[in-house]
Biopython code that builds the backbone (N, CA, C, O; Angstrom):
import numpy as np
from Bio.PDB.StructureBuilder import StructureBuilder

atoms = [
    (1, "UNK", "N", (-57.567, -3.952, 39.801)),
    (1, "UNK", "CA", (-56.558, -4.939, 39.469)),
    (1, "UNK", "C", (-56.158, -4.818, 37.998)),
    (1, "UNK", "O", (-54.979, -4.901, 37.654)),
    (2, "UNK", "N", (-57.144, -4.623, 37.153)),
    (2, "UNK", "CA", (-56.872, -4.493, 35.726)),
    (2, "UNK", "C", (-56.054, -3.238, 35.436)),
    (2, "UNK", "O", (-55.176, -3.245, 34.573)),
    (3, "UNK", "N", (-56.342, -2.182, 36.150)),
    (3, "UNK", "CA", (-55.608, -0.939, 35.951)),
    (3, "UNK", "C", (-54.162, -1.097, 36.379)),
    (3, "UNK", "O", (-53.259, -0.588, 35.716)),
    (4, "UNK", "N", (-53.932, -1.799, 37.482)),
    (4, "UNK", "CA", (-52.570, -2.026, 37.966)),
    (4, "UNK", "C", (-51.770, -2.878, 36.980)),
    (4, "UNK", "O", (-50.598, -2.602, 36.725)),
    (5, "UNK", "N", (-52.401, -3.907, 36.432)),
    (5, "UNK", "CA", (-51.720, -4.747, 35.447)),
    (5, "UNK", "C", (-51.426, -3.963, 34.173)),
    (5, "UNK", "O", (-50.354, -4.115, 33.587)),
    (6, "UNK", "N", (-52.352, -3.139, 33.746)),
    (6, "UNK", "CA", (-52.131, -2.322, 32.553)),
    (6, "UNK", "C", (-51.003, -1.319, 32.787)),
    (6, "UNK", "O", (-50.183, -1.083, 31.899)),
    (7, "UNK", "N", (-50.964, -0.737, 33.970)),
    (7, "UNK", "CA", (-49.891, 0.210, 34.296)),
    (7, "UNK", "C", (-48.538, -0.493, 34.314)),
    (7, "UNK", "O", (-47.543, 0.067, 33.854)),
    (8, "UNK", "N", (-48.494, -1.713, 34.839)),
    (8, "UNK", "CA", (-47.244, -2.471, 34.878)),
    (8, "UNK", "C", (-46.769, -2.814, 33.464)),
    (8, "UNK", "O", (-45.579, -2.721, 33.165)),
    (9, "UNK", "N", (-47.694, -3.206, 32.608)),
    (9, "UNK", "CA", (-47.337, -3.541, 31.223)),
    (9, "UNK", "C", (-46.833, -2.302, 30.489)),
    (9, "UNK", "O", (-45.861, -2.382, 29.738)),
    (10, "UNK", "N", (-47.473, -1.174, 30.693)),
    (10, "UNK", "CA", (-47.037, 0.072, 30.055)),
    (10, "UNK", "C", (-45.661, 0.480, 30.571)),
    (10, "UNK", "O", (-44.807, 0.906, 29.792)),
    (11, "UNK", "N", (-45.440, 0.351, 31.889)),
    (11, "UNK", "CA", (-44.146, 0.714, 32.460)),
    (11, "UNK", "C", (-43.038, -0.192, 31.924)),
    (11, "UNK", "O", (-41.968, 0.294, 31.558)),
    (12, "UNK", "N", (-43.286, -1.518, 31.874)),
    (12, "UNK", "CA", (-42.283, -2.447, 31.356)),
    (12, "UNK", "C", (-41.997, -2.190, 29.874)),
    (12, "UNK", "O", (-40.850, -2.273, 29.436)),
    (13, "UNK", "N", (-43.028, -1.882, 29.118)),
    (13, "UNK", "CA", (-42.826, -1.553, 27.704)),
    (13, "UNK", "C", (-42.003, -0.298, 27.530)),
    (13, "UNK", "O", (-41.121, -0.244, 26.673)),
    (14, "UNK", "N", (-42.280, 0.711, 28.335)),
    (14, "UNK", "CA", (-41.501, 1.944, 28.281)),
    (14, "UNK", "C", (-40.050, 1.718, 28.673)),
    (14, "UNK", "O", (-39.142, 2.288, 28.069)),
    (15, "UNK", "N", (-39.830, 0.879, 29.692)),
    (15, "UNK", "CA", (-38.461, 0.588, 30.126)),
    (15, "UNK", "C", (-37.716, -0.210, 29.052)),
    (15, "UNK", "O", (-36.524, 0.004, 28.834)),
    (16, "UNK", "N", (-38.413, -1.123, 28.385)),
    (16, "UNK", "CA", (-37.788, -1.896, 27.309)),
    (16, "UNK", "C", (-37.377, -0.983, 26.150)),
    (16, "UNK", "O", (-36.301, -1.153, 25.576)),
    (17, "UNK", "N", (-38.224, -0.026, 25.811)),
    (17, "UNK", "CA", (-37.890, 0.931, 24.754)),
    (17, "UNK", "C", (-36.712, 1.796, 25.182)),
    (17, "UNK", "O", (-35.818, 2.070, 24.380)),
    (18, "UNK", "N", (-36.704, 2.233, 26.453)),
    (18, "UNK", "CA", (-35.595, 3.032, 26.964)),
    (18, "UNK", "C", (-34.285, 2.259, 26.904)),
    (18, "UNK", "O", (-33.257, 2.819, 26.523)),
    (19, "UNK", "N", (-34.306, 0.978, 27.276)),
    (19, "UNK", "CA", (-33.095, 0.159, 27.236)),
    (19, "UNK", "C", (-32.615, -0.058, 25.801)),
    (19, "UNK", "O", (-31.414, -0.179, 25.562)),
    (20, "UNK", "N", (-33.530, -0.107, 24.861)),
    (20, "UNK", "CA", (-33.145, -0.296, 23.468)),
    (20, "UNK", "C", (-32.571, 0.991, 22.872)),
    (20, "UNK", "O", (-31.602, 0.948, 22.114)),
    (21, "UNK", "N", (-33.169, 2.130, 23.213)),
    (21, "UNK", "CA", (-32.748, 3.405, 22.639)),
    (21, "UNK", "C", (-31.516, 3.963, 23.350)),
    (21, "UNK", "O", (-30.592, 4.461, 22.707)),
    (22, "UNK", "N", (-31.509, 3.879, 24.651)),
    (22, "UNK", "CA", (-30.428, 4.457, 25.452)),
    (22, "UNK", "C", (-29.956, 3.415, 26.468)),
    (22, "UNK", "O", (-30.396, 3.436, 27.618)),
    (23, "UNK", "N", (-29.056, 2.492, 26.055)),
    (23, "UNK", "CA", (-28.685, 1.379, 26.932)),
    (23, "UNK", "C", (-27.836, 1.787, 28.138)),
    (23, "UNK", "O", (-27.744, 1.021, 29.098)),
    (24, "UNK", "N", (-27.232, 2.939, 28.118)),
    (24, "UNK", "CA", (-26.392, 3.369, 29.225)),
    (24, "UNK", "C", (-27.087, 4.462, 30.029)),
    (24, "UNK", "O", (-27.690, 5.378, 29.470)),
    (25, "UNK", "N", (-26.991, 4.346, 31.353)),
    (25, "UNK", "CA", (-27.533, 5.352, 32.260)),
    (25, "UNK", "C", (-26.416, 5.888, 33.129)),
    (25, "UNK", "O", (-25.328, 5.314, 33.166)),
    (26, "UNK", "N", (-26.672, 6.983, 33.831)),
    (26, "UNK", "CA", (-25.639, 7.551, 34.693)),
    (26, "UNK", "C", (-25.386, 6.624, 35.871)),
    (26, "UNK", "O", (-26.291, 5.935, 36.342)),
    (27, "UNK", "N", (-24.163, 6.617, 36.333)),
    (27, "UNK", "CA", (-23.768, 5.799, 37.475)),
    (27, "UNK", "C", (-24.471, 6.336, 38.720)),
    (27, "UNK", "O", (-24.484, 7.542, 38.964)),
    (28, "UNK", "N", (-25.057, 5.428, 39.503)),
    (28, "UNK", "CA", (-25.777, 5.853, 40.697)),
    (28, "UNK", "C", (-24.841, 6.166, 41.858)),
    (28, "UNK", "O", (-25.197, 6.936, 42.750)),
    (29, "UNK", "N", (-23.678, 5.590, 41.854)),
    (29, "UNK", "CA", (-22.765, 5.818, 42.975)),
    (29, "UNK", "C", (-22.140, 7.203, 42.919)),
    (29, "UNK", "O", (-22.102, 7.903, 43.931)),
    (30, "UNK", "N", (-21.651, 7.609, 41.753)),
    (30, "UNK", "CA", (-21.002, 8.920, 41.630)),
    (30, "UNK", "C", (-21.939, 9.958, 41.027)),
    (30, "UNK", "O", (-21.554, 11.115, 40.862)),
    (31, "UNK", "N", (-23.174, 9.555, 40.694)),
    (31, "UNK", "CA", (-24.183, 10.438, 40.092)),
    (31, "UNK", "C", (-23.705, 11.059, 38.770)),
    (31, "UNK", "O", (-24.069, 12.186, 38.436)),
    (32, "UNK", "N", (-22.893, 10.311, 38.034)),
    (32, "UNK", "CA", (-22.454, 10.763, 36.720)),
    (32, "UNK", "C", (-21.247, 11.674, 36.717)),
    (32, "UNK", "O", (-20.915, 12.228, 35.669)),
    (33, "UNK", "N", (-20.569, 11.857, 37.852)),
    (33, "UNK", "CA", (-19.392, 12.721, 37.880)),
    (33, "UNK", "C", (-18.121, 11.955, 37.542)),
    (33, "UNK", "O", (-17.163, 12.542, 37.037)),
    (34, "UNK", "N", (-18.097, 10.651, 37.815)),
    (34, "UNK", "CA", (-16.917, 9.840, 37.528)),
    (34, "UNK", "C", (-15.932, 9.802, 38.681)),
    (34, "UNK", "O", (-14.914, 9.116, 38.600)),
    (35, "UNK", "N", (-16.217, 10.526, 39.750)),
    (35, "UNK", "CA", (-15.306, 10.558, 40.898)),
    (35, "UNK", "C", (-16.083, 10.376, 42.201)),
    (35, "UNK", "O", (-17.233, 10.798, 42.324)),
    (36, "UNK", "N", (-15.431, 9.743, 43.161)),
    (36, "UNK", "CA", (-15.968, 9.651, 44.509)),
    (36, "UNK", "C", (-14.875, 10.075, 45.479)),
    (36, "UNK", "O", (-13.687, 9.942, 45.185)),
    (37, "UNK", "N", (-15.279, 10.581, 46.621)),
    (37, "UNK", "CA", (-14.301, 11.003, 47.631)),
    (37, "UNK", "C", (-13.987, 9.824, 48.534)),
    (37, "UNK", "O", (-14.892, 9.180, 49.065)),
    (38, "UNK", "N", (-12.722, 9.546, 48.705)),
    (38, "UNK", "CA", (-12.290, 8.479, 49.601)),
    (38, "UNK", "C", (-11.170, 9.018, 50.464)),
    (38, "UNK", "O", (-10.120, 9.412, 49.957)),
    (39, "UNK", "N", (-11.389, 9.035, 51.746)),
    (39, "UNK", "CA", (-10.433, 9.601, 52.702)),
    (39, "UNK", "C", (-10.110, 11.053, 52.365)),
    (39, "UNK", "O", (-8.984, 11.514, 52.550)),
    (40, "UNK", "N", (-11.120, 11.764, 51.869)),
    (40, "UNK", "CA", (-10.963, 13.179, 51.563)),
    (40, "UNK", "C", (-10.338, 13.484, 50.215)),
    (40, "UNK", "O", (-10.204, 14.650, 49.845)),
    (41, "UNK", "N", (-9.958, 12.459, 49.482)),
    (41, "UNK", "CA", (-9.344, 12.666, 48.166)),
    (41, "UNK", "C", (-10.302, 12.190, 47.067)),
    (41, "UNK", "O", (-10.919, 11.132, 47.195)),
    (42, "UNK", "N", (-10.423, 12.959, 46.006)),
    (42, "UNK", "CA", (-11.262, 12.484, 44.890)),
    (42, "UNK", "C", (-10.540, 11.384, 44.114)),
    (42, "UNK", "O", (-9.370, 11.517, 43.754)),
    (43, "UNK", "N", (-11.269, 10.296, 43.869)),
    (43, "UNK", "CA", (-10.719, 9.164, 43.122)),
    (43, "UNK", "C", (-11.731, 8.719, 42.075)),
    (43, "UNK", "O", (-12.907, 9.078, 42.136)),
    (44, "UNK", "N", (-11.265, 7.948, 41.131)),
    (44, "UNK", "CA", (-12.168, 7.430, 40.101)),
    (44, "UNK", "C", (-13.196, 6.520, 40.759)),
    (44, "UNK", "O", (-12.867, 5.753, 41.665)),
    (45, "UNK", "N", (-14.413, 6.604, 40.311)),
    (45, "UNK", "CA", (-15.504, 5.794, 40.867)),
    (45, "UNK", "C", (-15.218, 4.317, 40.598)),
    (45, "UNK", "O", (-14.966, 3.941, 39.453)),
    (46, "UNK", "N", (-15.252, 3.476, 41.629)),
    (46, "UNK", "CA", (-14.965, 2.056, 41.402)),
    (46, "UNK", "C", (-16.064, 1.320, 40.644)),
    (46, "UNK", "O", (-15.797, 0.291, 40.023)),
    (47, "UNK", "N", (-17.281, 1.822, 40.683)),
    (47, "UNK", "CA", (-18.380, 1.138, 40.009)),
    (47, "UNK", "C", (-18.331, 1.365, 38.503)),
    (47, "UNK", "O", (-18.467, 0.418, 37.729)),
    (48, "UNK", "N", (-18.140, 2.604, 38.083)),
    (48, "UNK", "CA", (-18.119, 2.896, 36.640)),
    (48, "UNK", "C", (-16.703, 3.098, 36.117)),
    (48, "UNK", "O", (-16.505, 3.300, 34.919)),
    (49, "UNK", "N", (-15.720, 3.046, 37.007)),
    (49, "UNK", "CA", (-14.297, 3.232, 36.669)),
    (49, "UNK", "C", (-14.044, 4.570, 35.990)),
    (49, "UNK", "O", (-13.175, 4.680, 35.125)),
    (50, "UNK", "N", (-14.801, 5.582, 36.381)),
    (50, "UNK", "CA", (-14.608, 6.921, 35.863)),
    (50, "UNK", "C", (-15.262, 7.185, 34.517)),
    (50, "UNK", "O", (-15.105, 8.273, 33.961)),
    (51, "UNK", "N", (-15.992, 6.212, 33.980)),
    (51, "UNK", "CA", (-16.649, 6.391, 32.682)),
    (51, "UNK", "C", (-17.948, 7.179, 32.780)),
    (51, "UNK", "O", (-18.465, 7.648, 31.766)),
    (52, "UNK", "N", (-18.477, 7.328, 33.982)),
    (52, "UNK", "CA", (-19.704, 8.065, 34.277)),
    (52, "UNK", "C", (-20.973, 7.343, 33.857)),
    (52, "UNK", "O", (-22.066, 7.783, 34.215)),
    (53, "UNK", "N", (-20.866, 6.257, 33.115)),
    (53, "UNK", "CA", (-22.045, 5.554, 32.620)),
    (53, "UNK", "C", (-21.980, 4.084, 33.001)),
    (53, "UNK", "O", (-20.901, 3.500, 33.105)),
    (54, "UNK", "N", (-23.163, 3.491, 33.209)),
    (54, "UNK", "CA", (-23.284, 2.072, 33.499)),
    (54, "UNK", "C", (-24.348, 1.477, 32.584)),
    (54, "UNK", "O", (-25.294, 2.160, 32.189)),
    (55, "UNK", "N", (-24.186, 0.215, 32.254)),
    (55, "UNK", "CA", (-25.180, -0.479, 31.442)),
    (55, "UNK", "C", (-26.430, -0.710, 32.288)),
    (55, "UNK", "O", (-26.334, -1.171, 33.425)),
    (56, "UNK", "N", (-27.586, -0.397, 31.746)),
    (56, "UNK", "CA", (-28.837, -0.552, 32.489)),
    (56, "UNK", "C", (-29.122, -2.026, 32.770)),
    (56, "UNK", "O", (-28.699, -2.907, 32.022)),
    (57, "UNK", "N", (-29.839, -2.274, 33.851)),
    (57, "UNK", "CA", (-30.161, -3.636, 34.268)),
    (57, "UNK", "C", (-30.950, -4.372, 33.188)),
    (57, "UNK", "O", (-30.667, -5.537, 32.910)),
    (58, "UNK", "N", (-31.918, -3.722, 32.584)),
    (58, "UNK", "CA", (-32.720, -4.351, 31.539)),
    (58, "UNK", "C", (-31.883, -4.697, 30.311)),
    (58, "UNK", "O", (-32.090, -5.738, 29.688)),
    (59, "UNK", "N", (-30.949, -3.836, 29.968)),
    (59, "UNK", "CA", (-30.089, -4.109, 28.814)),
    (59, "UNK", "C", (-29.124, -5.249, 29.117)),
    (59, "UNK", "O", (-28.823, -6.065, 28.247)),
    (60, "UNK", "N", (-28.640, -5.300, 30.360)),
    (60, "UNK", "CA", (-27.753, -6.379, 30.767)),
    (60, "UNK", "C", (-28.497, -7.713, 30.693)),
    (60, "UNK", "O", (-27.929, -8.711, 30.250)),
    (61, "UNK", "N", (-29.754, -7.740, 31.120)),
    (61, "UNK", "CA", (-30.567, -8.960, 31.042)),
    (61, "UNK", "C", (-30.824, -9.340, 29.584)),
    (61, "UNK", "O", (-30.770, -10.518, 29.233)),
    (62, "UNK", "N", (-31.101, -8.359, 28.742)),
    (62, "UNK", "CA", (-31.341, -8.631, 27.310)),
    (62, "UNK", "C", (-30.085, -9.188, 26.650)),
    (62, "UNK", "O", (-30.166, -10.137, 25.870)),
    (63, "UNK", "N", (-28.929, -8.611, 26.953)),
    (63, "UNK", "CA", (-27.682, -9.107, 26.368)),
    (63, "UNK", "C", (-27.402, -10.544, 26.803)),
    (63, "UNK", "O", (-26.954, -11.358, 25.996)),
    (64, "UNK", "N", (-27.663, -10.861, 28.076)),
    (64, "UNK", "CA", (-27.460, -12.225, 28.559)),
    (64, "UNK", "C", (-28.411, -13.202, 27.896)),
    (64, "UNK", "O", (-28.014, -14.308, 27.529)),
    (65, "UNK", "N", (-29.682, -12.795, 27.738)),
    (65, "UNK", "CA", (-30.646, -13.658, 27.066)),
    (65, "UNK", "C", (-30.244, -13.892, 25.613)),
    (65, "UNK", "O", (-30.312, -15.018, 25.119)),
    (66, "UNK", "N", (-29.827, -12.834, 24.934)),
    (66, "UNK", "CA", (-29.434, -12.957, 23.524)),
    (66, "UNK", "C", (-28.205, -13.849, 23.378)),
    (66, "UNK", "O", (-28.136, -14.665, 22.460)),
    (67, "UNK", "N", (-27.226, -13.695, 24.286)),
    (67, "UNK", "CA", (-26.016, -14.514, 24.256)),
    (67, "UNK", "C", (-26.358, -15.993, 24.471)),
    (67, "UNK", "O", (-25.806, -16.859, 23.792)),
    (68, "UNK", "N", (-27.259, -16.283, 25.405)),
    (68, "UNK", "CA", (-27.672, -17.656, 25.675)),
    (68, "UNK", "C", (-28.431, -18.227, 24.488)),
    (68, "UNK", "O", (-28.223, -19.384, 24.122)),
    (69, "UNK", "N", (-29.302, -17.439, 23.883)),
    (69, "UNK", "CA", (-30.068, -17.906, 22.731)),
    (69, "UNK", "C", (-29.158, -18.214, 21.554)),
    (69, "UNK", "O", (-29.338, -19.230, 20.883)),
    (70, "UNK", "N", (-28.191, -17.357, 21.296)),
    (70, "UNK", "CA", (-27.266, -17.571, 20.183)),
    (70, "UNK", "C", (-26.388, -18.794, 20.431)),
    (70, "UNK", "O", (-26.077, -19.526, 19.491)),
    (71, "UNK", "N", (-25.981, -19.028, 21.679)),
    (71, "UNK", "CA", (-25.152, -20.186, 21.989)),
    (71, "UNK", "C", (-25.949, -21.485, 21.829)),
    (71, "UNK", "O", (-25.392, -22.507, 21.428)),
    (72, "UNK", "N", (-27.217, -21.451, 22.135)),
    (72, "UNK", "CA", (-28.052, -22.641, 21.999)),
    (72, "UNK", "C", (-28.498, -22.894, 20.577)),
    (72, "UNK", "O", (-28.837, -24.028, 20.236)),
    (73, "UNK", "N", (-28.510, -21.880, 19.739)),
    (73, "UNK", "CA", (-28.980, -22.014, 18.362)),
    (73, "UNK", "C", (-27.895, -22.485, 17.423)),
    (73, "UNK", "O", (-28.177, -22.768, 16.258)),
    (74, "UNK", "N", (-26.673, -22.579, 17.887)),
    (74, "UNK", "CA", (-25.591, -22.986, 16.990)),
    (74, "UNK", "C", (-25.590, -24.454, 16.708)),
    (74, "UNK", "O", (-24.735, -24.941, 15.968)),
]
sb = StructureBuilder()
sb.init_structure("model")
sb.init_model(0)
sb.init_chain("A")
sb.init_seg("    ")
for serial, (resi, resn, name, xyz) in enumerate(atoms, 1):
    if name == "N":
        sb.init_residue(resn, " ", resi, " ")
    sb.init_atom(name, np.array(xyz, "f"), 0.0, 1.0, " ", f" {name:<3s}", serial, name[0])
structure = sb.get_structure()
């Protein structure tokens, strides 16, 4: 049990560092190409809008927490 908790803490710490250093990850829908095939035609990916990158979930949560904290501290 202790090993599992330690592994979880290490994984969360590593993910937090990754979100701080590299907040954008490749889009999972288009796999970073920026295009998806629709009816046989290549089109811009609707999830990333052709930018090829998406904001990571952890960074999105951090930005929301920071925005809420700043709004409450005013």
